[in-house]
C-alpha positions as CSV (number, residue, x, y, z in Angstrom):
1,X,71.7,-2.8,-1.1
2,X,73.2,0.7,-2.0
3,X,74.9,1.4,-5.8
4,X,78.2,0.8,-6.1
5,X,77.9,2.0,-9.6
6,X,79.8,5.5,-9.2
7,X,82.8,3.9,-7.0
8,X,86.6,4.1,-9.1
9,X,88.4,1.0,-7.4
10,X,91.7,0.4,-9.8
11,X,91.1,-3.3,-8.6
12,X,87.9,-3.9,-10.1
13,X,88.2,-1.1,-13.2
14,X,87.7,-4.0,-16.3
15,X,89.8,-2.6,-18.1
16,X,92.4,-4.0,-15.6
17,X,90.7,-7.1,-14.3
18,X,93.4,-9.5,-15.4
19,X,89.3,-11.6,-15.4
20,X,89.2,-10.0,-18.3
21,X,92.1,-10.4,-20.6
22,X,91.0,-14.1,-22.5
23,X,88.0,-12.1,-24.2
24,X,90.5,-9.6,-27.0
25,X,91.3,-12.2,-27.4
26,X,87.8,-13.5,-28.9
27,X,87.5,-9.8,-29.7
28,X,90.8,-10.4,-32.3
29,X,89.3,-13.2,-33.7
30,X,85.7,-12.3,-34.2
31,X,87.6,-8.9,-36.1
32,X,90.0,-11.4,-38.6
33,X,86.6,-13.5,-39.6
34,X,84.3,-10.3,-39.9
35,X,87.0,-9.2,-43.0
36,X,86.6,-13.1,-44.2
37,X,82.8,-13.1,-45.8
38,X,79.6,-11.1,-46.2
39,X,77.2,-8.9,-44.7
40,X,75.8,-11.2,-42.5
41,X,78.3,-12.3,-40.9
42,X,79.6,-9.0,-39.8
43,X,76.2,-8.6,-38.9
44,X,76.3,-12.2,-36.4
45,X,80.1,-10.9,-35.1
46,X,79.2,-7.3,-33.9
47,X,76.1,-9.3,-32.2
48,X,79.1,-11.4,-30.7
49,X,81.5,-8.7,-30.1
50,X,77.8,-7.0,-27.8
51,X,77.2,-9.9,-26.1
52,X,80.6,-10.4,-25.1
53,X,80.8,-6.8,-24.3
54,X,77.5,-7.2,-21.6
55,X,78.7,-10.4,-20.3
56,X,81.5,-8.3,-19.4
57,X,79.9,-5.6,-17.8
58,X,77.5,-8.1,-15.8
59,X,79.8,-9.8,-14.4
60,X,82.1,-6.6,-13.1
61,X,78.8,-6.3,-12.0
62,X,78.6,-8.9,-10.3
63,X,81.9,-8.6,-9.2
64,X,81.3,-5.6,-6.8
65,X,78.5,-6.9,-5.7
66,X,80.5,-9.7,-4.3
67,X,82.4,-7.2,-2.6
68,X,79.5,-5.2,-1.0
69,X,78.8,-8.5,0.5
70,X,81.1,-9.6,1.8
71,X,81.7,-6.0,4.1
72,X,78.6,-6.5,4.8
73,X,78.8,-9.9,6.6
74,X,82.0,-8.6,7.3
75,X,80.5,-5.6,9.5
76,X,77.2,-7.9,10.3
77,X,80.3,-9.6,12.0
78,X,82.4,-7.0,13.7
79,X,79.1,-5.5,16.0
80,X,78.0,-8.7,16.6
81,X,81.6,-8.5,19.1
82,X,81.3,-5.7,19.6
83,X,77.6,-6.2,20.3
84,X,78.7,-9.1,23.1
85,X,81.9,-7.2,24.8
86,X,79.4,-4.7,25.4
87,X,76.7,-6.7,27.1
88,X,80.1,-8.0,29.1
89,X,81.4,-5.3,30.6
90,X,77.8,-3.6,31.6
91,X,77.4,-7.1,34.0
92,X,81.0,-6.8,35.3
93,X,79.6,-3.4,36.6
């Protein structure tokens, strides 16, 4: 499978993806919670924020993989159709 991480497509950009908007609310809630408690809560919040960021990145990569696989499947179908057309054309000659 080819590396698609260097592609910059606006539709797959994590900053503008509406699927990622819900996680921003969670970060705001985490910031409010860390203001009201001690150091251990802050450390837990940092872990949660880090985990959310990793999850967001994994979801973005998954969407890219899914798009790439779908493109491969479409290309395979087009190739099959072209091969059939070529075979029919050879039979007619």
